[in-house]
Structure formats: C-alpha cells, structure tokens
C-alpha positions as CSV (number, residue, x, y, z in Angstrom):
1,M,0.0,0.0,0.0
2,T,1.4,3.4,-0.9
3,D,1.9,6.2,1.7
4,S,-0.9,8.2,0.1
5,K,-3.3,5.4,0.3
6,A,-2.3,4.6,3.9
7,G,-2.9,8.2,4.8
8,V,-6.4,8.1,3.4
9,V,-7.2,4.9,5.3
10,R,-5.9,6.4,8.6
11,R,-8.0,9.6,8.0
12,G,-11.0,7.4,7.4
13,F,-10.5,5.6,10.7
14,V,-10.1,8.9,12.6
15,T,-13.2,10.4,11.0
16,A,-15.3,7.3,11.8
17,A,-14.0,7.3,15.4
18,R,-14.9,10.9,15.9
19,T,-18.4,10.3,14.4
20,L,-19.0,7.4,16.9
21,A,-17.7,9.6,19.8
22,V,-20.1,12.4,18.9
23,A,-23.0,10.0,18.6
24,G,-22.2,8.5,22.0
25,I,-22.2,12.0,23.6
26,V,-25.5,12.8,22.0
27,A,-27.0,9.6,23.2
28,V,-25.8,10.2,26.8
29,L,-27.2,13.7,26.8
30,S,-30.5,12.4,25.4
31,L,-30.8,9.8,28.2
32,S,-29.9,12.4,30.8
33,Q,-32.6,14.8,29.6
34,A,-35.1,11.9,29.5
35,G,-34.4,11.2,33.2
36,C,-35.1,14.8,34.3
37,S,-38.1,15.7,36.4
38,S,-41.5,16.2,34.8
39,D,-41.2,19.9,34.9
40,S,-38.0,20.1,32.8
41,S,-39.9,21.4,29.8
42,G,-40.8,24.6,31.7
43,A,-44.4,24.4,30.5
44,P,-47.0,25.4,33.2
45,K,-49.0,22.4,34.3
46,Y,-51.6,24.2,36.5
47,R,-53.9,26.9,35.2
48,G,-55.7,28.3,38.2
49,M,-56.9,28.1,41.8
50,P,-59.6,26.1,43.6
51,A,-62.9,27.8,44.3
52,G,-62.0,28.6,47.9
53,C,-60.7,27.4,51.2
54,P,-63.3,24.7,51.9
55,Q,-62.2,22.9,48.8
56,V,-58.5,23.2,49.7
57,I,-58.9,22.1,53.3
58,G,-61.2,19.2,52.4
59,V,-58.2,17.5,50.7
60,A,-56.3,17.3,54.0
61,K,-59.1,17.2,56.5
62,V,-58.1,13.9,58.1
63,A,-54.5,14.9,58.6
64,I,-55.6,18.3,60.0
65,R,-58.1,16.6,62.3
66,Q,-55.3,14.4,63.7
67,F,-53.2,17.5,64.4
68,A,-56.0,19.5,66.0
69,G,-57.2,16.6,68.1
70,E,-60.2,17.4,70.3
71,L,-60.1,21.0,69.2
72,F,-61.2,20.1,65.7
73,S,-64.8,21.0,64.7
74,E,-66.6,20.5,61.4
75,A,-68.5,23.8,62.2
76,L,-65.3,25.8,61.9
77,E,-64.2,26.9,58.5
78,F,-60.8,28.1,57.4
79,E,-60.7,31.8,56.5
80,S,-58.8,33.5,53.6
81,P,-57.4,37.0,54.1
82,G,-57.6,37.4,50.4
83,A,-55.1,37.4,47.6
84,Q,-51.7,38.4,48.8
85,S,-50.0,39.2,45.5
86,A,-50.7,41.8,42.9
87,D,-48.1,40.2,40.7
88,P,-49.7,39.1,37.4
89,S,-47.2,36.3,37.1
90,R,-48.8,34.3,39.9
91,S,-52.0,33.9,42.0
92,T,-52.1,33.2,45.7
93,L,-54.7,31.7,48.0
94,E,-54.1,31.5,51.7
95,C,-56.3,29.5,54.1
96,R,-55.8,29.8,57.9
97,M,-57.4,28.5,61.1
98,R,-56.7,29.1,64.7
99,Y,-58.7,26.5,66.7
100,P,-60.1,28.2,69.8
101,D,-58.9,27.1,73.2
102,R,-61.9,25.3,74.7
103,R,-60.7,25.3,78.3
104,G,-63.3,27.1,80.4
105,S,-62.3,29.4,83.2
106,G,-61.1,27.4,86.2
107,V,-61.5,24.1,84.3
108,S,-58.4,21.9,84.2
109,A,-57.6,19.9,81.1
110,A,-55.8,16.6,81.1
111,L,-52.0,16.7,80.9
112,G,-50.9,16.5,77.3
113,A,-54.3,17.6,75.9
114,P,-54.1,20.1,73.0
115,A,-54.7,23.7,74.3
116,T,-54.3,25.6,71.0
117,R,-53.7,24.7,67.4
118,A,-53.2,26.9,64.3
119,V,-52.9,25.8,60.7
120,N,-52.0,27.9,57.6
121,V,-52.0,26.6,54.0
122,T,-50.9,28.8,51.2
123,L,-51.1,27.9,47.5
124,V,-49.2,29.9,44.8
125,V,-49.6,29.1,41.1
126,G,-47.3,30.7,38.6
127,A,-48.6,31.9,35.2
128,G,-46.9,32.8,31.9
129,D,-44.0,31.4,29.9
130,R,-41.6,31.5,32.8
131,A,-44.1,30.1,35.4
132,V,-42.0,27.0,36.4
133,D,-38.7,29.0,36.6
134,N,-40.4,31.7,38.7
135,M,-41.8,29.1,41.1
136,R,-38.4,27.5,41.4
137,G,-37.1,30.8,42.5
138,Y,-40.1,31.4,44.8
139,I,-39.6,28.2,46.8
140,V,-35.9,28.7,47.1
141,A,-36.6,32.2,48.6
142,A,-39.2,30.7,50.9
143,S,-36.8,28.0,52.1
144,E,-34.1,30.5,52.8
145,S,-36.6,32.7,54.8
146,A,-37.5,29.7,56.9
147,G,-34.0,28.4,57.4
148,G,-35.2,25.3,55.5
149,R,-33.6,22.0,54.9
150,P,-34.4,19.8,52.0
151,V,-37.2,17.2,52.2
152,A,-36.8,14.1,50.0
153,G,-39.6,12.5,48.0
154,L,-41.9,15.5,48.2
155,G,-42.7,17.1,44.8
156,D,-40.0,18.5,42.6
157,Q,-38.5,20.6,45.4
158,A,-39.3,20.7,49.1
159,Y,-38.1,22.1,52.4
160,S,-38.9,22.0,56.1
161,G,-38.2,25.0,58.3
162,V,-39.4,27.4,61.0
163,T,-41.5,30.6,60.5
164,P,-43.4,33.0,62.7
165,F,-47.2,32.3,62.8
166,S,-50.0,33.2,65.2
167,G,-47.6,35.0,67.6
168,R,-45.2,32.0,68.0
169,E,-42.7,29.9,66.0
170,A,-44.4,27.5,63.6
171,A,-43.0,24.6,61.7
172,E,-43.3,25.0,57.9
173,T,-43.1,22.6,55.1
174,G,-43.2,23.8,51.5
175,F,-43.1,21.9,48.2
176,R,-43.2,22.7,44.5
177,I,-44.8,20.6,41.7
178,G,-44.3,22.2,38.3
179,N,-45.6,25.8,38.5
180,A,-47.4,25.4,41.9
181,V,-46.0,25.9,45.4
182,V,-47.8,24.8,48.6
183,T,-46.7,25.7,52.1
184,V,-48.1,24.3,55.3
185,S,-47.4,26.0,58.6
186,V,-48.6,24.6,62.0
187,S,-48.2,25.7,65.6
188,G,-49.8,24.9,68.9
189,T,-49.6,24.4,72.7
190,D,-50.4,21.5,74.9
191,V,-51.5,21.4,78.5
192,T,-48.3,20.6,80.5
193,G,-49.0,21.6,84.1
194,P,-51.5,22.3,86.9
195,A,-54.3,24.9,86.3
196,S,-54.0,24.0,82.6
197,A,-50.6,25.6,82.2
198,T,-49.4,25.2,78.7
199,S,-46.2,24.9,76.7
200,P,-45.5,25.1,73.0
201,V,-45.6,21.8,71.1
202,P,-41.9,20.9,70.3
203,L,-40.9,22.2,66.8
204,A,-39.7,18.7,65.9
205,D,-43.2,17.3,66.5
206,L,-44.7,20.2,64.6
207,G,-42.4,19.6,61.7
208,I,-43.6,16.0,61.4
209,R,-47.2,17.2,61.3
210,A,-46.6,19.9,58.8
211,T,-44.8,17.5,56.5
212,E,-47.6,14.9,56.9
213,I,-50.2,17.5,55.8
214,A,-48.0,18.7,52.9
215,R,-47.6,15.1,51.6
216,V,-51.4,14.8,51.5
217,F,-51.6,17.9,49.4
218,A,-48.8,16.8,47.1
219,G,-50.6,13.5,46.5
220,D,-53.9,15.2,45.6
221,L,-52.7,18.3,43.9
222,D,-53.7,17.2,40.4
223,D,-57.3,16.9,41.7
224,L,-57.2,20.1,43.6
225,L,-55.8,22.5,41.0
226,P,-57.2,23.1,37.5
227,H,-54.9,22.1,34.7
C-alpha cells in the first residue's frame, strides 16, 4: 500500500471514530434529559386556583383533624385573608385556622391535651411562559426565609423550616410541583401543668405534622388545581 493510500485509510478511521464519539455523547445527553423531572420542559401544568378554602382544606381534613385533636370542629371553616400578591405572574390563595382554646375558666384539662392549634395553608400558582422557573425561585426564597432544609420524596422541590405564625414559632413545610408551590405552617400548645398551664408543642413534632399534611396535598394536587 502506498503512503498516500495509507494516509487516506488512517484519516477514514479517525473520521469514523470521531463520528462514533459524537454519537455517543448525544446519546448520553438524550438519556440524561429523559431522566429529568416532569417539569423540565418549563411548560406550566396548573392553570388556576380552587374555588376557595373549603375545597382546599377538604383535601387534607383527616390529617388536620389528627393534628387539631379534640379542638377540631366541622363547624369551623378556614378563612382566607384574600389574595396576597398583585403580581400578574402568579396567583395566591391563603387559608388559615386558629382553633379556639376550649378550656373554660377554672376548668383543668388533662396533661398532654391540646390547648391551641393553628394551621396555615398557602397555594401559589405561577402563570406565563416562565411560570416554572419563577416558582423554582419562589420556593428557594421561601426555604431560605424559613432556614429550611431539603425534604426528600416530596414534589419537585421541598423544604422544612421554621417561620413566625400566630404569635409564635411554627413549623413550615413547602413543596413545588411544576408551577405550583404549597406551604403548610402549623403551631400549637399542649397542657403541661396544673391549672391548665401550657407549653409550645416541640418544633420537631410540629415539623412532622406539617410534612404529613404537605404530603397529602402533594398526592392530591392534580385533583385540587385546574390544569
């Protein structure tokens, strides 16, 4: 074989090797993108809000009842202070409840009984072409504000932290699915001494309750939010 022919053959092998290498890289990138979360396209999944707080709280009524204990009442309805954001890129619905202290004057409750319970649920749904990106930034800011730590297996992003609510520290769990963010904050006190003296429920216990309620919302979000 002449030198010129050998050179052509070598160049052919190099070209083929480069082609295979590029094809391999493209295949790897395609597989990586296919394994991304469902919101990787950036398209907004959810299109609006529920009709009101009764519809929202109905989703997690069992978990909320377990947290409120004997203070829970079907006659009490969560209240909404109204939309909190004038930003056209998102809509907000807040539902809150402070269960009243049923201890009568001079009546002692059993040790460990719930004295007060408060629950706050906030839904935020992003709109527009950058809805998912905006909600990614929103939940990061919320987590930082609450000193949050990541929560695994809850939506696309999730955190657990501490926030002020109803005049005391509350445990807060927030999560994002697509262009929707849900935050659940809970606080409370238990009877811990004579004459119905009370102490705050430990934040660790509150955190467990907040995350339990948040997981219920995450599981039923497709049924709750229009899409």
